[in-house]
TIFIMAR-107887 format. One record per residue (C-alpha): x, y, z; residue in one letter. Coordinates in steps of 0.25 Angstrom, whole numbers, padded with zeros to 4 digits, always signed. Example, Ala and Ser with C-alpha at 12.3 -4.5 7.8 and 13.67 -1.06 7.14 Angstrom:
residues 2
+0049-0018+0031a;+0055-0004+0029s;
***
This chain:
residues 621
+0132-0078-0118x;+0122-0090-0123x;+0108-0094-0123x;+0100-0104-0119x;+0085-0107-0122x;+0074-0114-0118x;+0073-0112-0101x;+0063-0124-0096x;+0057-0114-0087x;+0056-0100-0092x;+0049-0094-0079x;+0052-0085-0072x;+0051-0074-0083x;+0062-0064-0084x;+0077-0066-0083x;+0083-0075-0072x;+0097-0081-0070x;+0100-0096-0070x;+0112-0104-0071x;+0114-0101-0086x;+0111-0087-0085x;+0099-0079-0086x;+0085-0084-0090x;+0076-0074-0098x;+0062-0077-0100x;+0052-0067-0107x;+0036-0069-0111x;+0034-0065-0125x;+0023-0068-0136x;+0033-0064-0146x;+0043-0073-0150x;+0051-0062-0154x;+0057-0059-0139x;+0072-0060-0131x;+0079-0056-0122x;+0086-0042-0121x;+0100-0041-0115x;+0106-0026-0111x;+0119-0021-0107x;+0122-0013-0094x;+0117+0001-0101x;+0103-0005-0106x;+0107-0006-0120x;+0102-0018-0127x;+0113-0029-0129x;+0109-0041-0134x;+0095-0048-0137x;+0092-0063-0135x;+0079-0067-0142x;+0070-0079-0138x;+0068-0090-0147x;+0058-0101-0148x;+0065-0111-0139x;+0063-0101-0128x;+0049-0100-0127x;+0040-0107-0119x;+0025-0100-0122x;+0027-0087-0123x;+0039-0087-0113x;+0053-0086-0118x;+0065-0091-0109x;+0080-0090-0112x;+0093-0092-0104x;+0104-0082-0107x;+0116-0090-0101x;+0129-0083-0096x;+0122-0070-0093x;+0125-0064-0079x;+0111-0061-0073x;+0118-0050-0065x;+0122-0042-0078x;+0110-0045-0087x;+0101-0033-0092x;+0088-0038-0100x;+0076-0037-0107x;+0066-0044-0117x;+0062-0040-0131x;+0049-0044-0138x;+0048-0041-0154x;+0060-0031-0153x;+0055-0023-0141x;+0064-0024-0128x;+0053-0027-0116x;+0056-0028-0102x;+0056-0040-0093x;+0044-0040-0084x;+0049-0050-0076x;+0061-0042-0073x;+0067-0041-0058x;+0075-0029-0061x;+0077-0019-0071x;+0088-0010-0073x;+0088+0006-0076x;+0074+0007-0069x;+0081+0015-0058x;+0074+0029-0061x;+0060+0031-0059x;+0051+0039-0068x;+0063+0038-0080x;+0058+0036-0092x;+0062+0024-0100x;+0061+0017-0114x;+0050+0008-0115x;+0055-0007-0112x;+0068-0003-0107x;+0067-0011-0094x;+0080-0019-0092x;+0079-0029-0083x;+0091-0036-0075x;+0093-0048-0065x;+0094-0048-0051x;+0105-0058-0047x;+0106-0053-0033x;+0103-0060-0020x;+0096-0053-0009x;+0097-0056+0004x;+0082-0055+0012x;+0088-0058+0025x;+0077-0068+0028x;+0066-0058+0026x;+0052-0061+0027x;+0039-0054+0025x;+0031-0048+0037x;+0019-0054+0034x;+0010-0043+0041x;-0004-0046+0042x;-0014-0036+0036x;-0019-0034+0049x;-0006-0028+0055x;-0002-0022+0042x;-0002-0006+0038x;+0002-0003+0022x;+0009+0008+0019x;+0008+0010+0001x;+0019+0017-0005x;+0026+0021-0018x;+0041+0016-0018x;+0045+0029-0025x;+0035+0039-0018x;+0038+0034-0004x;+0053+0040-0003x;+0055+0048-0014x;+0052+0060-0009x;+0062+0069-0006x;+0056+0070+0011x;+0058+0054+0011x;+0071+0055+0017x;+0075+0041+0012x;+0089+0040+0004x;+0083+0032-0007x;+0072+0039-0011x;+0059+0032-0018x;+0065+0019-0018x;+0063+0005-0011x;+0074+0008-0002x;+0067+0021+0001x;+0056+0014+0008x;+0066+0004+0014x;+0070+0018+0021x;+0058+0022+0026x;+0055+0008+0032x;+0057+0013+0046x;+0045+0025+0044x;+0036+0013+0038x;+0037+0007+0050x;+0037+0018+0058x;+0022+0021+0052x;+0018+0008+0055x;+0018+0003+0041x;+0018-0013+0038x;+0017-0017+0023x;+0022-0006+0011x;+0015-0007-0002x;+0024-0002-0012x;+0017+0003-0025x;+0022-0003-0038x;+0037-0006-0036x;+0041-0016-0047x;+0047-0010-0060x;+0038-0002-0069x;+0039+0008-0080x;+0036+0021-0073x;+0037+0029-0084x;+0025+0028-0094x;+0024+0030-0109x;+0021+0043-0115x;+0008+0041-0119x;-0001+0031-0111x;-0011+0025-0121x;-0025+0025-0117x;-0024+0037-0109x;-0035+0046-0113x;-0031+0058-0122x;-0033+0069-0109x;-0021+0060-0101x;-0012+0061-0114x;-0012+0077-0114x;+0002+0076-0108x;+0013+0066-0110x;+0011+0057-0100x;+0024+0055-0093x;+0021+0053-0079x;+0029+0041-0071x;+0019+0030-0066x;+0024+0033-0052x;+0015+0023-0046x;+0019+0010-0057x;+0004+0004-0058x;+0007-0002-0072x;+0013-0016-0076x;+0026-0017-0071x;+0039-0025-0071x;+0035-0034-0059x;+0047-0042-0055x;+0055-0029-0052x;+0057-0018-0041x;+0056-0005-0048x;+0070-0001-0050x;+0067+0014-0048x;+0063+0011-0033x;+0075+0007-0030x;+0087+0015-0026x;+0097+0003-0028x;+0099-0002-0043x;+0093-0015-0038x;+0079-0013-0034x;+0078-0027-0032x;+0087-0027-0020x;+0081-0014-0015x;+0068-0018-0015x;+0071-0032-0008x;+0078-0024+0002x;+0066-0015+0004x;+0057-0028+0006x;+0067-0034+0016x;+0068-0022+0024x;+0053-0019+0025x;+0053-0035+0030x;+0065-0032+0039x;+0055-0020+0046x;+0042-0028+0045x;+0037-0022+0035x;+0030-0028+0022x;+0031-0023+0007x;+0018-0025-0002x;+0020-0021-0017x;+0008-0017-0026x;+0008-0024-0040x;+0000-0019-0051x;-0004-0028-0062x;-0011-0024-0074x;-0019-0031-0084x;-0007-0034-0093x;+0001-0042-0081x;+0001-0056-0083x;-0008-0062-0071x;+0000-0076-0071x;+0013-0067-0067x;+0007-0058-0056x;+0008-0070-0046x;+0024-0072-0050x;+0027-0057-0048x;+0020-0058-0034x;+0029-0069-0031x;+0041-0064-0035x;+0039-0053-0028x;+0036-0059-0015x;+0049-0070-0017x;+0059-0060-0021x;+0056-0048-0016x;+0048-0053-0002x;+0037-0043-0004x;+0024-0044+0005x;+0014-0043-0003x;+0008-0036-0016x;-0003-0026-0019x;-0010-0032-0031x;-0016-0022-0042x;-0021-0024-0055x;-0034-0032-0060x;-0036-0046-0066x;-0023-0051-0055x;-0023-0065-0052x;-0027-0064-0037x;-0030-0079-0035x;-0016-0082-0040x;-0010-0072-0032x;-0018-0073-0018x;-0016-0088-0018x;-0001-0089-0021x;+0006-0096-0010x;+0018-0088-0012x;+0011-0073-0011x;+0002-0081+0004x;+0011-0072+0012x;+0012-0060+0003x;+0001-0048+0006x;-0007-0047-0008x;-0016-0035-0008x;-0027-0033-0020x;-0040-0026-0022x;-0048-0038-0018x;-0048-0053-0018x;-0059-0062-0019x;-0054-0069-0006x;-0066-0080-0007x;-0059-0085-0020x;-0045-0084-0014x;-0049-0090+0000x;-0050-0104-0009x;-0036-0105-0011x;-0032-0098+0003x;-0029-0104+0016x;-0031-0096+0029x;-0019-0087+0033x;-0015-0079+0045x;-0008-0071+0033x;-0020-0067+0023x;-0011-0061+0012x;-0022-0054+0004x;-0028-0039+0007x;-0038-0030-0002x;-0033-0018-0006x;-0045-0008-0012x;-0050+0006-0010x;-0062+0002-0003x;-0058+0005+0010x;-0050+0019+0004x;-0064+0026+0000x;-0073+0023+0011x;-0064+0028+0020x;-0061+0040+0014x;-0074+0044+0013x;-0075+0042+0027x;-0064+0050+0029x;-0069+0061+0021x;-0084+0061+0029x;-0093+0054+0017x;-0106+0050+0023x;-0109+0034+0020x;-0098+0028+0021x;-0096+0023+0037x;-0101+0010+0035x;-0090+0008+0025x;-0080+0013+0032x;-0082+0004+0043x;-0081-0008+0036x;-0070-0002+0028x;-0061-0001+0041x;-0065-0014+0048x;-0064-0024+0035x;-0055-0035+0034x;-0057-0045+0023x;-0058-0059+0027x;-0047-0066+0021x;-0038-0056+0018x;-0033-0041+0023x;-0038-0027+0017x;-0029-0017+0014x;-0036-0002+0018x;-0032+0013+0013x;-0037+0024+0013x;-0026+0030+0003x;-0015+0023-0006x;-0007+0027-0018x;-0018+0030-0026x;-0029+0043-0021x;-0026+0052-0012x;-0016+0051+0000x;-0022+0053+0013x;-0017+0067+0015x;-0023+0071+0000x;-0035+0063+0005x;-0039+0074+0015x;-0034+0084+0005x;-0040+0084-0008x;-0054+0081-0013x;-0049+0078-0028x;-0038+0073-0034x;-0026+0080-0039x;-0018+0073-0050x;-0016+0084-0060x;-0001+0081-0059x;-0003+0068-0063x;-0006+0074-0078x;-0020+0067-0081x;-0028+0081-0078x;-0031+0075-0064x;-0039+0065-0072x;-0032+0052-0065x;-0034+0047-0050x;-0046+0044-0044x;-0056+0054-0042x;-0064+0049-0029x;-0054+0050-0018x;-0064+0054-0006x;-0056+0063-0001x;-0058+0076+0006x;-0049+0088+0006x;-0053+0093+0020x;-0058+0106+0014x;-0048+0110+0004x;-0041+0104-0008x;-0026+0102-0006x;-0017+0109+0004x;-0023+0118+0012x;-0019+0129+0023x;-0030+0126+0032x;-0026+0121+0045x;-0041+0116+0048x;-0040+0107+0034x;-0027+0103+0037x;-0031+0098+0048x;-0043+0091+0044x;-0034+0084+0033x;-0026+0079+0045x;-0035+0074+0053x;-0042+0067+0040x;-0029+0059+0038x;-0029+0055+0053x;-0043+0050+0051x;-0039+0043+0038x;-0027+0037+0045x;-0036+0032+0056x;-0046+0025+0047x;-0035+0018+0040x;-0029+0014+0051x;-0042+0010+0059x;-0046+0000+0049x;-0044-0014+0052x;-0038-0019+0038x;-0024-0016+0033x;-0021-0001+0033x;-0012+0006+0020x;-0008+0020+0019x;-0002+0026+0008x;+0013+0032+0009x;+0013+0045+0017x;-0001+0046+0021x;+0005+0043+0035x;+0009+0058+0035x;+0000+0065+0026x;+0007+0065+0013x;-0001+0072-0001x;+0000+0069-0015x;-0005+0083-0018x;-0020+0078-0021x;-0015+0068-0031x;-0022+0055-0030x;-0016+0047-0043x;+0000+0051-0041x;+0003+0040-0050x;+0013+0048-0059x;+0018+0056-0049x;+0033+0054-0045x;+0035+0066-0038x;+0031+0073-0025x;+0017+0071-0028x;+0019+0055-0025x;+0032+0054-0016x;+0029+0054-0002x;+0032+0067+0005x;+0039+0062+0018x;+0039+0078+0023x;+0023+0076+0025x;+0028+0066+0037x;+0036+0078+0045x;+0024+0088+0040x;+0013+0079+0045x;+0020+0073+0058x;+0006+0072+0066x;-0001+0064+0055x;+0011+0054+0054x;+0012+0051+0069x;-0004+0050+0068x;-0003+0038+0058x;+0008+0031+0067x;+0000+0033+0078x;-0012+0027+0069x;-0004+0015+0065x;+0003+0013+0080x;-0013+0013+0086x;-0017+0002+0074x;-0005-0008+0076x;-0007-0007+0091x;-0022-0010+0091x;-0024-0024+0083x;-0039-0021+0084x;-0037-0013+0073x;-0032-0022+0063x;-0039-0036+0066x;-0038-0049+0058x;-0051-0048+0053x;-0063-0039+0052x;-0071-0036+0064x;-0084-0043+0066x;-0091-0030+0073x;-0096-0041+0083x;-0090-0046+0098x;-0086-0060+0092x;-0078-0060+0106x;-0088-0058+0115x;-0080-0047+0122x;-0091-0037+0121x;-0087-0030+0110x;-0087-0030+0095x;-0073-0032+0089x;-0077-0018+0081x;-0090-0009+0083x;-0094+0004+0078x;-0101+0016+0087x;-0107+0030+0083x;-0110+0039+0095x;-0117+0029+0102x;-0108+0016+0104x;-0112+0003+0098x;-0121+0012+0087x;-0112+0016+0075x;-0119+0026+0065x;-0116+0022+0052x;-0127+0031+0044x;-0123+0036+0031x;-0119+0050+0036x;-0112+0045+0048x;-0097+0047+0048x;-0091+0043+0062x;-0092+0031+0069x;-0084+0022+0080x;-0076+0010+0079x;-0074+0000+0091x;-0063-0009+0090x;-0064-0020+0101x;-0049-0023+0105x;-0054-0036+0110x;-0055-0043+0097x;-0039-0042+0094x;-0037-0051+0101x;-0043-0061+0089x;-0031-0058+0081x;-0021-0053+0091x;-0023-0061+0103x;-0024-0049+0112x;-0034-0038+0114x;-0033-0024+0107x;-0039-0010+0114x;-0054-0005+0112x;-0053+0006+0101x;-0064+0013+0095x;-0062+0023+0083x;-0070+0035+0081x;-0071+0040+0066x;-0078+0053+0063x;-0078+0058+0049x;-0090+0068+0051x;-0086+0083+0051x;-0094+0084+0064x;-0091+0078+0078x;-0097+0066+0083x;-0099+0056+0095x;-0095+0042+0095x;-0098+0033+0106x;-0087+0023+0112x;-0092+0009+0118x;-0090+0007+0130x;-0077-0001+0133x;-0074-0011+0144x;-0075-0007+0157x;-0062+0001+0163x;-0059+0007+0148x;-0062+0021+0140x;-0059+0025+0128x;-0047+0034+0125x;-0044+0041+0111x;-0031+0037+0106x;-0031+0041+0089x;-0037+0054+0087x;-0038+0062+0073x;-0045+0073+0078x;-0048+0082+0091x;-0054+0076+0100x;-0066+0081+0105x;-0073+0083+0121x;-0077+0070+0125x;-0093+0067+0126x;-0098+0067+0140x;-0105+0053+0136x;-0097+0041+0140x;-0089+0035+0127x;-0094+0046+0119x;-0083+0054+0109x;-0085+0065+0101x;-0077+0063+0088x;-0073+0076+0081x;-0076+0078+0065x;-0067+0070+0056x;-0060+0063+0066x;-0055+0048+0072x;-0052+0044+0086x;-0049+0031+0090x;-0051+0026+0105x;-0044+0015+0112x;-0050+0007+0126x;-0041+0012+0137x;-0041+0006+0152x;-0049+0018+0160x;-0037+0018+0171x;-0026+0020+0160x;-0034+0031+0154x;-0035+0038+0168x;-0021+0035+0171x;-0016+0044+0157x;-0027+0055+0162x;-0020+0055+0176x;-0006+0055+0168x;-0011+0068+0160x;-0017+0075+0173x;-0003+0073+0179x;+0005+0078+0167x;-0005+0090+0166x;-0002+0095+0180x;+0012+0093+0179x;
***
C-alpha cells in the first residue's frame, strides 16, 4: 500500500473511491491529525498522518493507493483522539438501538454498490392536495402489535405502505432518520442539580441533536446496509405515489455553509422529496433559492417571503411551506370551549400564504396525542426521570371530566366525539393537514407530552387500538375521502370572502342563527361556514358542491341558519360528530347539539326525494 499526497480538489469531504484507491479529506484546526484504518473486528490497525503537503487551508486531503473501497473501515484522529468522519455515508457496528458505545467509536465504511432506481421520480404533490403523516421510524412499527416482519425499521415502514394509502396519506414526515448517538453521557453538563439526582442513562429516542448527516441511521435498518434499505423505501413509496420528507435538526454548532450540501446530497443520493428544517440561524436564503432544491418541499417555522421573492420566479409548484404552532393553540382552545377565540379560528381555517404552503396540525410528535388531548388536563412525564418538570405546561387540553383512564361511558363517548371534532377541524381547514402517527385511531401515550427518551410502549404505536377504536378509524377515512372528493375544501389560494365571479354567492361566508349574520362575539362558540363550490373551477376547471360546516363547541345546543341554495336544491347532512337533533320548523334552520360538528352538502331536491322513496319502500318490505 502506497500513499500519494496533495490532491488538486479535496472536496467532497470524507472518504471517496477514485481510480487510484481512496481519497480521504478531513477538516482540522490542529496539524496533528490523520487517518485511522481498522480491521474487520474494529481494532485499530494503522494510523496515517496528514502532512503539511496535504493541507489547503484547514482541509487535509490524501489518497491511499491500492486500498479496496469495499473493505475499508476508517475514521480520523486529531491530537491522538479518534474522531468519527462527520461526512461518512455509512457506519458499521451501529445496528443495535440504545446500545452504549465508547465515545468516538463510530467506524465508517464506504458504499461501493450501485442502486437501481428503476427510473424513479418524485411525485411532486402540490401542498393543496397533500395530507402529511408524521412518524418516528422505530416507534411506528416496533410494537408487537404492528404485524410487520421487520419491526422498527425502514423496511417496516415499507410493509405499511398499503395501510398508509388506505388512510389517504400522501406525504410521510420522518423524525430524525440520519445517524446519531442515542446514548448520552452519564451526566449531562449544564443541567440543574435537581435533574441529576438520578444517573441519566435515558436514550435519546427522538434524536434532536447534532448528527452524522450523510448516513441513514443503521439501527433503523433490518439489513446491515442501511443505505440500500432506505433507498428501497423511498423507491417503493414513489412507486405508490407517496412522498418522503425528512426532519433535519441543525443546532448552532453546525457549520451553516455545509447545510446546503447535506440537503443536496439527500435529494440526489436518496431522492428525498423534501426537508423539514429545524434550528436557529439557518441559511434560509441560500436554501430557498438553491436551484437544485427548487422542486423539493422545504418546511420551516416561517419564511421572509418578501425577501425570498426577490430571487424567485412564479411557479406552479411552490416548494416552501410554513410549519409552526399558531394553528395548534387556537384550534385546541376552541375545541375545549374557551371563549374569545372564534375570530382567530376562522382566520386559521382559511389562511393560505400568498407564495407558499402552510402545514397545519392539532398534534405532533411533541405534546399530547389526539387521544391524550381529550383525556388529560396536565402532563404526566414522571417516567422521564425529571420530576415531571420537562415538557410543555401549556397544552390547552381538557380531560372531559376525569383525568386519564375512566370507566364512565358518558366521558368515553364525549372524548370520542371531541376527537372526531378535532379531526373535522383538521380536515376542513384549507391548508395542508398533518396528523401524527396513530391519531387516526386514538393511540395514547398515557399523558406523556414529551416522550423524547421513551423507547418503549409509551412512544411505540400500539396497533391494537386500530381494532378497538374501529369506528373512530373509519370516521377518519371518511373525512379523508370527503376532503379529496371536494376540491373547494383545499383551494389553490386563500378565499377572498366575496363574490369575485358574480355567481350570487361569495367563495366563503359565515353564518349565525340568521343566515349571513355570523355571531363572533367573545362569548360565541358556534359558527356556520359555507363553501361555494362554483369557485372550485378556478383551480380544477370544474365546479364543486355547496358545503356548509356547522361547528358548535358550546356545552349547549345552538341553532344555525343555512343560506338558501339555488332553486331545486336542498341541504343534507353528510358528516356528523354528535347526535342529530330534531329539525326546526323554520326553513333552513338546524339545531346543532353541544360540542359537535356537522357538514351539510347541497343536493338536488329530486335526488333527496328519490332517496326517501327508496327508504320508504325498503321499510315497507
